[in-house]
N, C-alpha and C positions, 0 to 999 in steps of 0.2 A: 504494500500500500504506500505509494509515494505521497509525500506531503511537500508542496512547493510554496515558498513564501516569496511574494513579489512586493518590493518596496517602491513606492512612487512618492514624489514630493506632493504635498497638499497645497496645490496652487491652481489646479484646474487646467484645462486645455485652451481656455480663452481668458482674456483679461476680466471679463464680467463674472467669472466663476472662481470659487475658492476651493474646489475639490474635484475629484474625478466623479463622473456621473455613474449612476447605477447601470446604465447601458454600456458604458466603457468598461466597468468592472466585469460585467457579464461577458463581454467580448474577450477580456484578458483571461478569465476563467476557462472559457471555451477553447481559446487558442492554446493555452498552456496544456490543458488536458489532452487536446488533440495531438500535440507534439509528443507527449509521453505515450500515447497510444501508437503513433506512427513509428517512433524510435525504439521504445522499449516493450511494445505490445502490452502496455498496462491498460486494463479496461477503464473506461470513463468512470464507471461506478466505484472504482477503488482509488481514484486520484482526488486528493484534497488540495485545493488552492486557497491560500490565505493572502489577502491583499492588505498591506499596511501602508497607510498614508502618513508620511513623516512631515512635520512642520518644516517649512523652508529654512527656518533658523537652525534646525537640527541636522542640516544636510550640507556637506561641503566636499570639495575635491581640489586637487592642486594646492593643498595647504591653506585654502581659503574657504570662508563660508560661501555658499552658492551664489548669493547676490553679488558679493565682491568678485568672485571668479568670473561671473557672466559680464560684469561691468568691465573688468580687465580685458576679456576677450573682445568685447564690443569696441573698446578703444584701439586694440591692436588691429581689428578688421577695418577700421575707418581710416 
């Protein structure tokens, strides 16, 4: 029985939203479950998918909080 945890930032996919929608979460669950079926032959009924939304302040990479990292990349791109 596979258990997969997917972490996403809690910011939504558009500026007017602050989280991932129920429809987007359903699509993530379906997609991840299908990959495990296709690759490992694990039945859909035995695959658990957990989605964790992480506040943007609690997420970072490149040694920086996400907001600062994105601002740095935006400056470099311009």
